[in-house]
C-alpha positions, 0 to 999 in steps of 0.5 A: 820772604816766606822762609822761616829763619832762626838765627842763634849766636853762641860766644858773641853778641847778637848784631843787627848787621850780621842778622841783616847779612844772614837774612839776605843770604837766606833770601837767596836760598829761596831762589834755588829752592822754593819748598824749604820748610826750615832754616836754622842758622848758628853762628859761633865764636869758639874759645878753645884755641888761643894760639890762632885767636878765636875762630868763627864757625857757621852751621846752616841746617835746612829742611826741604820737603819731602824728607831732605835735611841739609847741613852746611858747616863752615869754620874759619881756617885762616886768620888772614882775612879782614872780615873772617865772620863774614867770609865764614857766613858767605862760605857756609851759604855757598855750600848750602846753595850747592846742596840745594841745587843738588837736591833739586836736580835730584827731585827733578830727576836731572841726575840719573840714579842707579835704577835709571841705568838698568837696561830695559827688558 
């Protein structure tokens, strides 16, 4: 894997299991786009709402050449899942995959822009 991945933790302990999970998902991102310059992942456990436990948050910042900055930010919405941290990470990477597909399609001119919609003179 050539993708530079930076993982940071806020409010919870660093885990090799979570690191491996994140690196596996990040490796999958390269299948959608091979010109990613940077991938920063922040995994956070917020502490302000004690009525619903301590929900998790995962934010992924990706820079794609040329001049594209993509962000996926997922939060835990329901405490009913058995593995809420894994679900939040999974959802964040799915969102990033959709964003990468959109950017790659736009770069390949698969999506028509407004300039393409003009009638020829």
